[in-house]
N, C-alpha and C positions, 0 to 999 in steps of 0.2 A: 288652436292648441297652445295653452299657456306654459306647458312644461318645457323647461330648458333642455337643450341637447347636452349630453354628458361631455365634460371637458377632457381632452386627451393631454396628458402631461408628458413631457419629455423625460425619458429614462436616461440617466447619466451612465455613460460607458465607464468601466473600471479604468483607473489611471494606468498608463503604460508603465511596465516594470523594466528597469534597465537590464535585469538578468536575462531577459528574453531578446535582447538586441542581437542581431546577426542571424536570426532564424530566417531561412529562405522564404520569400513572400509566397511561394507556391505551397508551403507547408502551413497547416493550421496554426494560428497564433494563439498561445495560451492567454486566458483560460479557454479551453475548447473541449468538445466531446468528439472523439474519433471513433467511428463505427466501421469495423473491417468485416466484410461478409464474403465468404467464399467456400467452395467445397473442400473436401479433404485433399491435402497435399498440393495446395495452390499457392504456397509461399506465405501464408499469413504469419506464422511464427518467425519466419525469416525477416519479414517486414518489421515485426515488433522488436527483434534483436537490433536491427539497423536503426530504428527510430530512437532506441534508448542508448545505444552504444556508439553511434557514429557522431563525431564532432560536427558533421555537416547537418545533423538533425537536432536531436534533443539531449545529447550527452552533457551531463553536468548542469543541465538547466533547472533541475528540480532538487529541492532539499531532501525529499523522500520519494523513493519509487517503491510502490507496493504492488506485487504481482500475485494474483490469486488465480490458480489454474487447476482444474480437475485432471488435466492431462500433462501436468508439468514434467513428470518422470517418464512419460511415454515418448518424448521427443528429445533427441540429443541436444537441441538448442535450449531445452530447459535447463541443462547443466550450466550453460553459459549464463543464463539469467540468474540461476540460483547462486552462482559464484559472486555476482556483483550486486545483487539487489535483495531486498527483503521479500522472500517468496513463500507462498503457502501452496501445498499440493491438494488442497480441498477447499471448498467454500462453506462459509457459515455466516449468517447475517451479522453475528456479533463482531466479525472482523471489520465490516464497514461501519457499524454503529460505534465501535471504539475509536475509529479514525475520525468520524464526525464529531464525537464528543471531545476528542483531543483538540481538534481545530477550533471548537467553540471556546476553549479555555484561553485562547490567545487574542490579543487585540489585533485589529486588521494590519497594522504596520509591522507586527512581529510574527505574524502567522507563517509557519513554514509552507513553502510551495510543495504540492504533492501531485505525483502522477500515479493513478490507480489503473492497473490493467486487469480486467476481468476476462478470463479466457476459458471457454468451454464449461461455463458454470451452469448451463441449462441443457446439458446432455441428457440422454434417456436415463442415465444412472444417477443424475442429480436429484436429490430430494430436499426441498426447502425445509429447513429446520425451524420449528416453533421453539424459540429459545426459552421462553418462560415455561413451557410445558416440559421440556427436556433438560432444563438446567440441573435438576437433581441428579440425573444419571449421566450427563455428558462428561463429567470429569472422571467417570469410571472407565472410560475407553479413550483410546488415542487413535487418530486416523493418520496414516502415513508414517508408521514406525513405532518404536517402543522406547525411545530415548528419554522420555520423561517418566515412564512407569515406575522406575526404581527410585525416584526422588522421594525423600521423606516428606517434603513439602512441594506440592505441585506448583510450578511457576504461576499458573493462572490463579490459583488460590492466593498466593502471596501478593500478586498484582492487584487483585480485586479487593482483598482485605485491607491493603494499605493505600487504596485509592490512587495508584500510580497513573501517570499520564501515559499516552501512547509511546512517547519517546523513552520514558523511564521503564515502561513495561518491556520494551524491546531489548534494553540493556540486560534485564533479568533473564529474559528468554534465551538470548544468545550466549550469555556467560554461563548459563546452566547447561546448555547442550553442547558446548564446543568440544568437550572430551568424549561425548557420548554418540554423536551422530556421524562422526567422521568428516566433518567440515572444518576442523580445528582452526587453522589460521584464518580462513575466510570468516568464520563466526566472530573471531576476536577483532578482525578489521571492522565488522559491522558494529560491534560493541563500541569501539573507538569512535566510529562515525556518529552513532547516536549520542555518545557523551559529548562530542564536539557540538552537535546540534543543541543539546541542553545548555551548554556554556554560551552558545551564541544567542539562543532564543530566550533563555531565562535570566542570563547574567550579563548580556551585552558584550560578550567577548567576540572579538573579530577573528 
């Protein structure tokens, strides 16, 4: 047989990032995928809160923490997460797509580190949205409140029409809703955080 065997090439591991120093060796080392499986009331959300808020785990290890949970408001721990992180109480494919497109806009050396938590997005009540099919009517409704319904210009329309990045879009989102949703000071803190990320990632500010 004259055909040569296929050659196996070594795949280079990503370079170590100083920001992840100090993470306990028993914890998954970023970049990593963590899958938590358990029945109801087995402490999964408690573990998520600890992983993101405990200095012994991943607290302050990521530039952006995005939490998407269909049951965010059904668990008291969701209030803790919503206070400190960028949270959505429903899932839509566009949320992940926007994040991916935003990450593509950065060079490797300046790309912000992101932790994405997907919680209960495949429950019996979850229906995967065909974005292209429903795009025309999606802006006519709001899931999880009505704090954008009275806006003369919907934040999502402004963000899309002006081709804003993920970071810029979140500034618009939180500055628009801070008086409307009842999360005032927390939303303003998120605006400041995203502005600081823009200064750091786009303008090299330390």
